[in-house]
C-alpha positions in Angstrom: -0.1 0.3 -0.3 1.3 3.0 -0.5 2.1 5.9 1.2 -1.2 7.9 0.2 -3.2 5.0 0.3 -2.1 4.6 4.4 -2.4 8.5 4.4 -5.5 10.1 2.9 -5.2 13.0 4.2 -1.5 13.6 1.5 -4.1 13.4 -1.4 -5.6 16.2 -3.5 -8.5 14.8 -3.8 -9.4 14.4 -0.2 -8.8 17.8 0.1 -11.4 18.4 -2.3 -13.5 16.2 -0.9 -13.7 17.5 2.3 -14.0 21.2 1.1 -17.0 19.5 -0.7 -18.6 18.4 1.7 -21.1 21.3 2.3 -22.0 20.6 -1.5 -22.3 17.0 -1.0 -25.1 17.5 1.9 -27.0 19.5 -0.3 -26.4 17.3 -3.8 -25.0 14.1 -2.9 -21.8 14.9 -5.7 -18.3 16.2 -4.7 -18.8 19.3 -6.6 -16.1 18.4 -8.7 -17.2 16.5 -10.7 -15.8 12.7 -9.9 -18.4 10.5 -9.7 -19.6 11.3 -13.7 -15.4 10.5 -14.1 -15.8 7.4 -12.2 -17.9 6.4 -14.7 -16.4 7.8 -17.9 -13.2 5.5 -16.0 -15.0 2.8 -15.5 -16.7 3.1 -19.2 -12.9 3.6 -21.1 -11.0 1.0 -18.5 -12.9 -1.6 -17.2 -13.9 -4.9 -19.8 -17.7 -5.0 -20.6 -20.0 -7.4 -18.5 -17.3 -8.0 -16.3 -18.2 -6.5 -13.0 -15.0 -7.7 -11.3 -13.3 -5.5 -13.0 -15.1 -3.1 -12.7 -14.7 -2.6 -9.2 -11.4 -2.6 -9.6 -11.8 -0.6 -12.3 -13.7 2.1 -8.9 -11.7 1.5 -6.6 -8.5 2.4 -8.9 -10.3 5.7 -9.4 -11.0 6.0 -5.4 -7.1 5.3 -4.8 -5.3 7.2 -8.2 -7.0 9.6 -9.1 -10.4 11.1 -6.9 -11.6 9.7 -3.3 -15.0 8.0 -3.2 -17.3 8.1 -0.9 -18.3 4.1 -1.2 -18.0 1.4 1.0 -14.5 0.7 -0.3 -12.2 -2.2 -0.8 -11.8 -3.1 2.8 -15.7 -2.5 4.4 -16.6 -3.9 1.0 -15.4 -7.9 1.9 -17.7 -7.5 5.0 -20.3 -6.4 2.8 -19.4 -9.5 0.7 -19.6 -12.0 3.0 -23.0 -10.7 4.8 -24.5 -11.1 1.0 -23.0 -15.0 1.1 -24.9 -15.2 4.7 -28.0 -14.1 3.9 -28.6 -15.4 0.4 -30.8 -12.8 -0.7 -33.2 -12.5 -3.2 -34.4 -9.5 -2.4 -32.1 -6.7 -1.5 -33.0 -3.0 -0.4 -30.1 -0.7 -0.3 -30.8 3.4 1.3 -27.6 5.8 -0.6 -26.6 3.7 -4.1 -24.1 7.1 -4.9 -22.4 5.3 -7.8 -23.6 2.0 -7.8 -20.4 0.0 -6.4 -21.9 -1.2 -3.2 -24.8 -2.7 -5.5 -22.6 -4.1 -8.4 -20.5 -6.3 -5.2 -24.2 -7.0 -4.3 -25.1 -8.1 -7.2 -21.9 -9.8 -7.8 -22.3 -11.6 -4.7 -26.2 -12.5 -5.0 -26.5 -13.3 -9.2 -30.5 -14.3 -9.2 -31.3 -11.5 -6.3 -33.1 -8.4 -7.4 -31.9 -5.1 -5.8 -33.6 -2.2 -5.3 -31.5 1.3 -4.7 -33.1 3.9 -3.0 -30.4 7.6 -4.0 -32.2 11.5 -3.4 -29.5 12.3 -6.8 -31.2 12.2 -9.6 -27.2 13.1 -11.1 -25.5 10.3 -8.8 -28.3 7.7 -10.6 -27.0 8.1 -13.7 -24.1 7.8 -12.7 -25.1 4.5 -11.6 -26.9 3.4 -14.4 -23.8 3.9 -16.5 -21.4 1.6 -14.3 -24.3 -1.5 -14.2 -25.3 -0.9 -17.7 -21.3 -1.9 -18.5 -21.0 -4.3 -15.7 -24.0 -6.2 -17.0 -26.2 -6.2 -14.1 -28.5 -3.4 -14.5 -31.2 -6.3 -15.2 -31.3 -7.2 -12.0 -30.5 -3.6 -10.0 -33.4 -0.6 -9.9 -33.0 2.8 -8.7 -35.3 5.0 -6.8 -34.7 8.8 -7.4 -36.5 9.3 -3.5 -36.1 9.0 0.4 -37.5 7.0 2.8 -38.4 9.8 5.1 -40.3 11.7 2.3 -43.7 11.5 3.4 -44.4 8.0 2.0 -44.3 8.3 -1.6 -40.7 6.7 -1.9 -42.3 3.3 0.7 -45.4 3.4 -1.6 -43.7 3.1 -4.6 -41.2 0.8 -3.8 -44.2 -1.7 -2.5 -46.0 -1.1 -5.8 -43.7 -1.4 -8.0 -41.0 -3.3 -6.8 -42.3 -5.5 -4.4 -40.9 -4.0 -0.8 -44.1 -5.9 0.6 -44.6 -7.6 4.6 -41.7 -10.0 4.9 -40.0 -9.3 1.0 -36.4 -8.3 2.3 -33.9 -10.8 3.4 -31.1 -7.9 3.5 -31.3 -4.1 3.6 -27.4 -1.7 3.6 -28.1 1.2 4.8 -24.9 3.3 3.4 -26.9 7.3 3.8 -27.4 10.2 5.3 -26.1 9.2 8.3 -28.6 11.3 10.9 -31.5 8.7 9.2 -29.7 5.7 10.4 -32.4 5.3 12.6 -35.5 6.5 11.7 -35.5 5.2 8.2 -35.0 1.5 10.0 -37.9 2.1 11.9 -39.9 3.4 8.8 -38.9 -0.1 7.0 -40.0 -1.7 10.5 -43.5 -0.1 10.6 -44.5 -1.6 7.1 -42.8 -5.1 8.1 -41.5 -5.5 4.9 -38.0 -7.8 6.9 -39.2 -11.1 8.8 -37.2 -12.9 10.9 -33.5 -13.8 10.0 -33.6 -10.8 7.7 -29.5 -9.1 8.1 -29.6 -5.2 8.2 -25.1 -3.6 7.5 -25.1 -0.2 8.6 -20.9 1.8 7.1 -19.7 4.1 8.7 -21.8 3.8 11.6 -17.9 4.8 12.9 -16.9 7.8 11.1 -18.8 9.7 10.0 -21.0 7.8 12.8 -24.3 7.2 13.4 -24.8 7.0 17.2 -28.4 6.7 17.5 -28.1 3.6 15.1 -25.9 2.1 17.2 -27.3 2.9 20.6 -30.5 1.4 19.4 -28.8 -1.7 18.2 -27.2 -2.3 21.4 -30.2 -1.8 23.6 -32.4 -4.0 21.4 -29.1 -6.7 21.7 -30.7 -9.4 22.0 -34.4 -8.9 21.7 -35.3 -7.7 18.3 -31.6 -7.8 17.1 -28.7 -9.7 17.7 -25.3 -7.1 16.1 -22.2 -7.5 15.9 -20.0 -4.7 14.9 -17.4 -5.1 12.7 -14.0 -2.3 13.4 -12.8 -1.8 9.5 -11.3 1.6 8.6 -13.0 4.7 6.8 -13.4 4.0 2.5 -9.5 3.9 0.7 -7.1 4.2 3.7 -6.1 2.4 6.3 -5.4 5.1 9.3 -9.5 6.3 10.0 -11.2 3.5 12.1 -14.5 2.3 11.1 -16.9 0.6 12.2 -19.9 -1.9 9.9 -22.6 -3.3 11.8 -24.2 -6.0 10.8 -27.4 -6.7 12.8 -30.0 -10.3 12.0 -33.6 -9.5 12.8 -35.1 -12.0 15.9 -38.8 -10.8 15.7 
């Protein structure tokens, strides 16, 4: 691993990322075009129809060109393992960004349908380009919206994507950290989980989702059985992070 991979603050793109945080929180993109540039890099360098090569191209872009806020390669392996354990038929993802994590899940569960919710239409377009190039676009749907929009997106998932009572085998949460717990409660209110469904949450350490973590700890052995996986913030080895994997016991 290179010095800039170990020490991300030495990379110009990391400083540009920090400067772009207001834009990211407002629009879902950093503001310097890195998301669209990532899709262009994939289309120019990765073998069409090869999910492994597409994922490798995204990782290379994030390490060598511009840092991205997808789950990344290290934590991605934790997600891969959770997908294998869940053996899902239907997956709900909250937070599409550039489509990286949905592609990882599609690779691990080739018979699964994945519904990904993303509030940024521009990110949804980037993700669609990447999924199309990887050859998995027929198995992943992106719904532009949020679960907190008064029920419109929840209703769309139910009516158009088959997300109904007990239908979800796996949920991956990687969007607005403040929405982790409220959105999980919305899913529970709709009764979309079944006993044994798995919920994976990224970035519980950094930037952090303390309310979500406290909720899972408070319901350990009751509604949930949670394992906290120690890892690092994506695409570097300096900042520690947590990925929570929770099995629904309700």
